[in-house]
C-alpha positions in Angstrom: 0.0 0.0 0.0 2.8 2.4 0.9 4.6 1.8 -2.4 1.3 2.5 -4.4 0.9 5.8 -2.4 4.4 6.8 -3.2 4.0 6.3 -6.9 0.5 7.8 -7.2 0.3 10.7 -4.7 2.4 13.8 -4.9 5.3 14.4 -2.6 4.5 17.5 -0.5 7.8 17.5 1.3 9.7 18.1 -1.9 7.5 21.1 -2.6 8.4 22.5 0.9 4.8 22.8 1.9 4.0 25.1 4.7 1.4 23.3 7.0 -0.1 26.6 8.1 -1.0 27.4 4.5 -2.0 23.9 3.3 -5.4 23.4 1.8 -7.9 20.9 3.2 -7.0 18.5 0.4 -3.3 18.7 1.2 -4.0 18.2 5.0 -6.1 15.2 4.1 -3.3 13.8 2.0 -0.8 14.3 4.9 -3.3 12.6 7.3 -3.7 9.6 4.9 0.0 9.1 4.5 0.5 9.3 8.3 -2.3 6.7 8.8 -0.7 4.3 6.3 2.8 4.7 7.7 1.6 4.2 11.3 -0.4 1.1 10.4 2.5 -0.3 8.4 4.9 0.1 11.4 2.4 -1.5 13.8 2.2 -4.6 11.7 
């Protein structure tokens, strides 16, 4: 799942995204990546 996310979804860290100016879509994407990473580490 993480490899699919990496290929499909844009990298926001490469764009130097400022979290205080992120749109709701970008915040949702960050939350989704955090959720996937957290669950992958728990397994």
